C-alpha positions as CSV (number, residue, x, y, z in Angstrom):
1,M,-19.5,19.9,34.0
2,K,-17.8,19.7,30.6
3,F,-17.0,16.3,29.1
4,E,-15.5,15.3,25.8
5,V,-17.9,13.3,23.7
6,R,-16.8,11.1,20.8
7,R,-19.4,10.4,18.1
8,I,-18.8,7.7,15.5
9,T,-20.7,7.7,12.3
10,Y,-20.5,5.1,9.5
11,E,-21.0,5.7,5.8
12,V,-21.7,3.1,3.2
13,E,-19.1,3.1,0.5
14,E,-18.1,0.7,-2.3
15,L,-14.5,-0.4,-1.8
16,D,-12.4,-2.8,-3.6
17,P,-11.1,-5.6,-1.3
18,G,-7.6,-4.8,-2.5
19,E,-7.9,-1.4,-0.8
20,L,-8.3,-3.0,2.6
21,M,-5.9,-4.6,5.0
22,A,-6.6,-6.9,7.9
23,I,-5.6,-5.8,11.3
24,S,-3.1,-8.7,11.6
25,E,-1.4,-7.7,8.3
26,A,-1.3,-4.1,9.4
27,A,0.4,-5.1,12.6
28,R,3.0,-7.0,10.6
29,V,3.6,-4.2,8.1
30,L,3.9,-1.6,10.9
31,G,5.9,-3.8,13.3
32,M,3.2,-3.4,15.9
33,T,1.1,-5.8,17.9
34,I,-2.5,-6.5,17.0
35,P,-3.7,-4.8,20.2
36,G,-1.5,-1.8,19.3
37,V,-3.2,-1.5,15.9
38,R,-6.6,-1.8,17.5
39,S,-5.7,0.9,20.0
40,A,-4.6,3.2,17.1
41,M,-7.9,2.5,15.4
42,D,-9.8,3.4,18.5
43,R,-7.8,6.6,18.8
44,G,-8.8,7.5,15.2
45,Q,-5.3,7.2,13.7
46,F,-6.8,5.0,10.9
47,T,-10.1,4.9,9.1
48,E,-11.9,1.9,10.3
49,V,-13.8,-0.1,7.7
50,V,-16.4,-2.6,8.9
51,D,-17.8,-5.5,7.0
52,P,-21.4,-5.8,8.3
53,D,-21.8,-9.2,6.6
54,A,-18.8,-10.8,8.2
55,V,-19.7,-14.2,9.7
56,E,-17.1,-14.0,12.5
57,Q,-16.4,-10.9,14.6
58,R,-12.6,-11.3,14.1
59,F,-13.0,-10.8,10.3
60,R,-15.2,-7.7,10.6
61,R,-12.8,-4.8,11.0
62,Y,-10.3,-3.6,8.3
63,L,-8.0,-0.6,7.7
64,L,-7.4,1.3,4.4
65,R,-4.3,-0.2,2.9
66,Q,-3.0,3.2,1.7
67,E,-3.1,4.7,5.2
68,V,-1.1,1.8,6.6
69,E,1.4,1.9,3.8
70,D,1.8,5.7,4.3
71,L,2.4,5.3,8.0
72,A,4.9,2.5,7.4
73,A,6.8,4.7,4.9
74,R,6.9,7.7,7.3
75,R,8.2,5.4,10.1
76,E,10.9,4.1,7.8
77,R,12.0,7.6,6.8
78,S,12.1,8.6,10.5
79,A,14.2,5.6,11.3
80,E,16.6,6.4,8.5
81,K,17.0,10.0,9.8
82,R,17.6,8.8,13.3
83,A,20.2,6.3,12.1
84,A,22.0,9.1,10.0
85,I,22.0,11.4,13.0
86,E,23.4,8.7,15.3
87,A,26.1,7.8,12.7
88,A,27.2,11.4,12.5
């Protein structure tokens, strides 16, 4: 039988905290729910950044700010195009 196998690897990188965004902030920026953002992370739509030293589990996972901002900009452009088409 054939199955799809997903393998996840982690690499250690130095990142500036300003490059990261909390899941809750990403949800607000994208107009999504927190579970929706988590699902998108699980599907690989975002690079997941993990803080192995986080004391609490809920402060452990982050997203790259630039990826969230890029998606928000694409969504905004799509909404503007749809609005222009509907107005025509």
